[in-house]
C-alpha positions as CSV (number, residue, x, y, z in Angstrom):
1,M,0.0,0.0,0.0
2,P,1.4,3.5,-0.8
3,S,2.1,5.4,2.2
4,I,4.5,8.0,3.5
5,S,6.3,7.7,6.9
6,S,8.5,10.8,7.0
7,G,7.7,11.7,10.6
8,Y,5.9,14.8,11.3
9,I,5.2,17.5,8.8
10,I,4.0,21.1,9.2
11,G,0.7,22.1,7.8
12,Y,-0.9,25.6,7.6
13,H,-4.7,26.3,7.7
14,G,-6.4,29.6,6.8
15,C,-9.4,30.5,9.1
16,D,-11.0,33.3,11.1
17,K,-8.9,34.8,13.8
18,E,-11.2,33.9,16.6
19,H,-11.3,30.2,15.5
20,G,-7.5,30.2,15.1
21,L,-6.9,31.5,18.5
22,R,-9.2,28.9,20.1
23,L,-7.3,26.2,18.2
24,I,-3.9,27.4,19.6
25,N,-5.5,27.7,23.1
26,G,-6.7,24.2,22.8
27,T,-10.4,25.1,23.3
28,D,-11.6,24.2,19.7
29,E,-10.8,21.7,16.9
30,L,-11.0,21.8,13.1
31,R,-13.9,20.1,11.7
32,P,-13.7,18.1,8.5
33,S,-14.9,19.5,5.2
34,N,-17.3,17.3,3.4
35,N,-18.2,19.4,0.3
36,S,-18.8,17.7,-3.1
37,W,-16.1,20.0,-4.7
38,D,-13.2,19.3,-2.2
39,L,-10.1,18.3,-4.2
40,L,-9.0,15.5,-1.9
41,G,-12.4,14.3,-0.5
42,A,-13.7,14.6,3.0
43,G,-11.3,15.8,5.7
44,I,-9.4,18.8,7.2
45,Y,-7.4,20.7,4.7
46,F,-3.9,22.1,5.1
47,W,-1.1,23.7,2.8
48,E,2.0,21.8,3.5
49,D,4.9,24.0,4.4
50,H,2.9,27.1,3.0
51,P,1.8,29.7,5.4
52,V,1.7,32.4,2.6
53,R,-0.9,30.3,0.6
54,A,-3.0,29.8,3.8
55,L,-3.1,33.4,4.5
56,Q,-4.0,34.0,0.8
57,Y,-6.9,31.6,1.2
58,S,-8.1,33.2,4.4
59,V,-8.1,36.7,3.0
60,E,-10.0,35.3,-0.1
61,T,-12.6,33.8,2.0
62,S,-12.9,36.9,4.0
63,S,-13.6,39.0,0.7
64,G,-15.9,36.4,-0.7
65,S,-13.7,35.6,-3.8
66,Q,-13.0,32.2,-2.4
67,K,-16.0,29.9,-1.5
68,N,-15.9,28.4,2.0
69,Q,-18.7,27.3,4.3
70,A,-17.9,30.2,6.6
71,A,-16.1,33.3,5.5
72,A,-13.2,34.6,7.8
73,A,-14.2,37.8,9.5
74,T,-10.5,38.4,10.3
75,P,-8.0,36.4,8.1
76,F,-5.8,34.2,10.1
77,V,-3.2,31.3,9.8
78,V,-2.6,28.6,12.2
79,G,0.2,26.1,11.9
80,A,-0.2,22.5,12.8
81,V,2.1,19.5,13.6
82,I,0.9,16.5,11.7
83,D,1.7,12.8,11.7
84,L,0.6,11.6,8.1
85,G,0.0,8.1,9.4
86,K,-1.1,6.0,6.6
87,C,-1.2,8.4,3.7
88,L,-2.6,8.2,0.2
89,N,0.4,10.0,-1.3
90,L,-0.8,11.1,-4.7
91,V,2.9,12.1,-5.7
92,E,3.8,8.4,-5.8
93,V,3.2,6.3,-9.0
94,E,1.6,3.6,-6.9
95,S,-1.0,5.8,-5.5
96,L,-2.2,7.1,-9.0
97,A,-2.7,3.6,-10.0
98,I,-5.3,3.3,-7.2
99,L,-7.0,6.4,-8.5
100,T,-7.2,4.8,-11.9
101,E,-8.8,1.6,-10.3
102,A,-11.2,3.7,-8.4
103,F,-12.3,5.9,-11.3
104,Q,-13.1,2.6,-13.2
105,G,-15.0,1.3,-10.1
106,L,-17.1,4.6,-9.9
107,T,-17.8,4.5,-13.5
108,T,-19.2,1.1,-13.3
109,L,-21.2,2.0,-10.2
110,S,-22.5,5.1,-12.0
111,N,-23.6,3.1,-15.1
112,M,-25.3,0.4,-13.0
113,G,-27.3,3.1,-11.1
114,E,-27.9,5.3,-14.2
115,Q,-26.4,8.2,-12.3
116,P,-24.3,10.7,-14.1
117,M,-20.6,10.8,-13.3
118,P,-19.6,14.0,-11.5
119,H,-17.4,16.5,-13.5
120,N,-14.6,18.9,-12.6
121,R,-15.5,22.5,-13.4
122,G,-13.0,25.2,-12.7
123,K,-12.4,25.2,-8.8
124,N,-15.1,22.7,-8.4
125,R,-13.2,19.3,-8.2
126,A,-16.4,17.1,-7.9
127,L,-15.0,14.4,-9.9
128,D,-11.7,14.2,-8.0
129,C,-13.6,14.3,-4.8
130,A,-15.9,11.5,-5.9
131,V,-13.2,9.3,-6.8
132,I,-11.1,9.9,-3.7
133,N,-14.2,9.2,-1.5
134,F,-14.8,6.0,-3.5
135,V,-11.4,4.8,-2.6
136,H,-12.2,5.4,1.1
137,Q,-15.7,3.7,0.7
138,S,-14.3,0.7,-1.1
139,N,-11.6,0.3,1.6
140,K,-14.2,0.4,4.3
141,E,-16.3,-2.3,2.6
142,N,-13.5,-4.5,1.9
143,G,-12.0,-4.5,5.5
144,I,-8.9,-2.5,4.3
145,I,-7.2,-0.3,6.9
146,A,-8.4,3.3,6.3
147,Y,-6.2,6.1,5.1
148,D,-5.3,8.7,7.8
149,S,-4.5,11.4,5.1
150,V,-4.3,12.2,1.5
151,R,-1.5,14.3,0.0
152,C,-1.3,15.8,-3.5
153,A,0.6,18.3,-5.5
154,F,-1.8,21.0,-6.9
155,A,-1.1,23.2,-9.8
156,E,-3.1,26.4,-9.2
157,G,-3.1,29.8,-10.6
158,D,-1.5,31.4,-13.7
159,P,1.8,30.2,-15.2
160,A,4.8,31.4,-13.2
161,F,6.2,32.7,-16.5
162,P,5.0,32.6,-20.1
163,G,4.8,29.1,-21.4
164,S,5.5,27.4,-18.1
165,Q,3.6,24.6,-16.6
166,I,4.8,25.8,-13.1
167,T,2.0,27.8,-11.6
168,E,2.3,30.8,-9.3
169,R,0.1,29.1,-6.5
170,L,1.7,25.6,-7.0
171,H,1.5,23.8,-3.6
172,I,1.1,20.5,-1.9
173,Q,-2.4,20.1,-0.3
174,L,-3.0,17.9,2.6
175,C,-6.3,16.4,3.7
176,V,-6.2,14.8,7.1
177,R,-9.0,12.3,7.7
178,N,-7.8,11.1,11.2
179,S,-7.8,14.2,13.4
180,E,-6.0,12.3,16.0
181,L,-2.9,12.8,14.0
182,I,-2.8,16.5,14.4
183,K,-0.6,16.8,17.3
184,G,-0.9,20.6,18.1
185,Y,-1.4,24.0,16.7
186,F,0.9,27.1,16.7
187,L,1.1,30.8,15.8
188,P,3.5,30.8,12.7
189,K,6.5,33.2,13.0
190,P,7.0,36.1,12.3
191,P,3.4,37.0,13.2
192,V,3.7,40.2,11.2
193,Q,4.2,38.3,7.9
194,F,1.8,35.4,8.4
195,N,-0.9,37.0,10.5
196,P,-0.9,40.8,9.6
197,Y,-4.3,41.1,11.0
198,L,-3.5,39.9,14.5
C-alpha cells in the first residue's frame, strides 16, 4: 500500500482569527470539510509548508472571492504539527494506480445506477472528490485499513512565466482524515508576515 512515513510535517490552515486563537489555546478543533467539490475528498485541509498560501486563502474567503462554508471575519493562519499516518500520497506512482482503479469502479457503479458521473469544473473538483471518496468507501467495505491522510501536488493559478507549466500558486495540499494525527497547533512566526491582522 502506498504510504509515507517521514515523521511529522508542518501544515498551515487559513481560518478566522477567533477560531484560530481557540485552536492554539486548545479550546476548539478543526472540523472536516465534506463538500462535493473538495479536491481530496472529506477531511481537514492544510497547505504543506506554505503559510503564505494559507493566508491568501483566508483573505480570499474574507472577501468572498474564495468559496468556503464560513468566511473569515478576520483572516488568520494557524500552523499544525501533523503525523501523516497511513497516507494516500498522490505524488507516488503507486497511488495514482489506485485512483485509476477507483475511477473505473465509480464509473461502473454510476452506469449500473444510471447516475451521471460528476465532473470537474474550474475550482469545483467534484470528480476528483468522488473518486477519492470512492477509494475510502471501497476500503471500508473490503475491510482494508483506512487512510489517515491524502497528500497531493496541486497546480493552481496562472503560469509562473509565459509558457510555463509551473504555476504561481503551486503547492502540496494535505487532507487529514484522522484528526488524532494533528498533534498540536501554533502561531506561525513571524506573526507580522503570516498574521498581519493579528
